[in-house]
N, C-alpha and C positions, 0 to 999 in steps of 0.2 A: 504494500500500500504506500502510495505517495500522499503527503500532506502539504497542501499549498497555503502559505501564509502571506499576508500583506506585510509591507515594511512598517515602520513607525516614523512619525515626524521627530519624536524624541530620540536622541542619540546620547550615548555615554560620552563623558568628557574625553576629548582627544588625548591620547597618550603623548608624553613628551619625547619618547624615543621608541624606536621599533623599526622593523623592516618596512620599506616603501612598497607601494603597490606594484604587483607583478601580474599583469593581466593573463600571462601565459600559464600561471599557476592556479587560476581560479577554476572551479568546477565548470563543466559544460564548455570546454574550450572552443567548440564550434561557434559560440557566441562572441568570440574574441573581436572579430572585425566590427560587429555591431556595437560592442561596448567601447571600442576605441573611438568610433565616430562620436559617441555621446561624450566621452571623457574629453576629447579634443575640443568639442563644441563648448563645453562648460568652462574649461580652462581659458579659452579665448574670450568667451563672454565675460568672464570675471575681470578682464582688463578694463571694462567699462562699468564701474560700480552702479551707476544710475540705471543703465540698461539691464544689468543683471537683476536688480531688484524688481524692475518692471516685468521682465521676462519670467522670473521665478514666482511672481505674485507675492512678494514680500514687502513688508513695511520698512521704513528707514531704520526702525529699532532693531531689525534683524539683519542689518548690513554685515555684521560679523559672521553670521551663518552663511550668507551668500559668498563672502570673501573666502571661506574655506575651500570653495571649489577651485580657486586659482592654484592651490597646492595639491591637487588630487594626485599628481604623479610623484610627489616627493614627501608628502605627509606620512607620519607613522601610521601603521595599520593595526587593526585588532580583529579578532574573529567576529563574523557577523553575529554570532550568538551573544557576544558581549557588547556589540555596538548598539543594537536595537533595544530600546527601553519602552516604557509605556505600559498601559494596562494589560494588553494581551501577553506581552513578553515577561512582565513581572509575574503574572499568574503561571506562565509556562515554566519559568525558572530554568532556562537552558543551561546556564553556567553552573547550576548545582547538580546537574545530572552526572553520573559516573558509570563506569563499567559498561555492561551490555546495554543499558538504557541510553547512555551517551552515544554508543556506537549506532544504535537504531535511529536516534534522532539525526545524527549526521548523515545517515543513508536515506531516511524517509522524508525529511523536511526540505522544502524549497521555499526560500523567501524571495518574493517578487519585488522589483524595484524599477523606478523610472530610469535609474542610471545603469544598473547592472543587468537588467532583464530578469534574471533569477540567479540566486546563489545558494550555496549550502551553508549550514551553521559554522563550519570550520573555515570557510573562505575568509582570508584576511583582506579587509577593505578599509579605506580611510573614512573619517567622518565627512559628511557631505550634506547638501540640501538640494533636492531636485525631485519633484513629485511627478507622477505619471501624466498629469494634466498639462505639463509644460510643453510649449512649442519652441524648439531651438532653431537657430539660424540655418544650420546645415542638416541636422537630423530631422528637422520638422516636428510635427506632433509626436510625442514619444509613444503614445498609445498605438499609433499607426506604425511607428518604427518597429516596435516589439511585436506587433501583430504579424509582421512579415518575418522577423528573425526567429521568434520562439517556436511556432508550431512544428516545423520539421525536426527540430532538436528534441522537443518535449514529447512529441508523438512517439519517437523512437525510444526515448527513455522510459515512458510510461508503459508502452506495450499494452497488454491486456489487464494490467494491474488496476485495482480500485484506486481512485483518486479522490481524497477528501479535500474539497475545495472550500477554504475558509477565507478567501480573499474578498476584499470589497469590490463593488461592481466595476470601478475604474480599472483595477488590475485584472479582474476576471475577463475583461474584454480583450486582453492580449493573447489568450489561449483558452480554447474550450476543450477539455479532455473528453474523449468519447465515452469513458467509463467513470464519469465524475458524479459525486454526490455532495450536496450542500447541507448545511445545518442552520436552522433558525432557532434563536433562543427566546422563549416565552416566559412571562411571569404574570399570573392572574389572567391568562388568556390573551395578553398583549405582548407585542414584540418589544424587547428592551433594547436600549442603545448602548450606553456606557458599559453596563454589565454583560452585554453581549460579548464584548471583547474578553472580559475576565473569564467568563464561562468557557469560551472557546479555548483560551489558554490552558485552563484546567483540564478540559477534555483531551487536548493533545498530550499534556503531561501524563494523564492517566493511561492513555492508549500506549504511549511509549514505555512507561514503566511496566505495564502489563505484558508488553510484547505481543499485543493483539495484531493479527494478520487477516482481517476479514477480506474476502474476495468479492463480495457483493454488498449492495446497500442494506439488504435484509440482515446479512451477517454483521455488518457494522452496527445496526440498531441493536442486535442481540448483544454484541460486545459492550456497548454503552450501558445497556440495562444491567448487565452483569457487574459493571463498575458502579452501579448505584444511580444511574440517571433515568429519568422518566422520559421515554422516547415514543413518539408517534410518527408514522410515515404519512406526511401530507400528500406526497406523490411518491411513485417508486424511487425517485432520485432526490427527494427533498425530505429531510428529517426535521421534526420539531423536537427540541429538548426543552422541557418545562422545569424551571427552577422555583423552589418554594421561598427561598430567602435570597436577598440581594446583598 
C-alpha cells in the first residue's frame, strides 16, 4: 500500500549546517528534470524580492520565507520527515518512528509538493516556500507541470497496489491513482476541518505501526476498524471515519 500525503506550509527551522541539496539522490529520480526546472525557476525568481512575493502569494511579512528559495541549491538539508510540521505531521510523528515501522513509513509514504513533485520521508531537502497553486515564469502553473511529470512515474511505482490518498484537492489533481481510496473525517455527522488533519495523521501512524497491508478499500476499512476506528464506506472508494472526540 502507498500512502499519499500533502506537504505543510509549516517547516522546521532550517539547520545551520548539513549537506546541500543533491537532486540526483532524491527518490523517484525520473522526476529529476522536472524538479530542476522548478528549482531553477524559484532561485531566479528570488532575485526579485517584490516579484517573488507576488508570484508566491505572500505578504511582505513573509519576505524571509520567500528569500529562502534563493539558497535552494546551497542551503543545508534535512529529511522530509523532519522538515514538514503542522497538525497532520505532529499527529503522525514520523521522527519518533523506529525499527520496522520506520522502514515501512519510508517505503509506503509519498509526500507531495509544488517544488519536488513527490518525495519520500528520508529524502533530504532544504526549507522552502512554494505551494502547488503557484505559476512560475518558466515552469508555468505547477499543478499542470506535475500533472505531466508525475503520472508515468507514479503509475509504474504504484502498480496494482492500494493507494490511500490523503492529499488535499490541489495536490490530488496532479495524479489520480487507478486503485486509490480516500478518507473523510466526520464528527457528529459533519465533516471536520482542522481535526481532519490530526485524525489522518493518527490513522497513518496506526497503519504503519500495525504493519497493515490491505489490498482493497474493503480490507482497509477492516484494518481501520481493527485499530479502533469507526468506518463506513460512503462509496466503494470513499471511506468515512467518525471520531467521537476532537
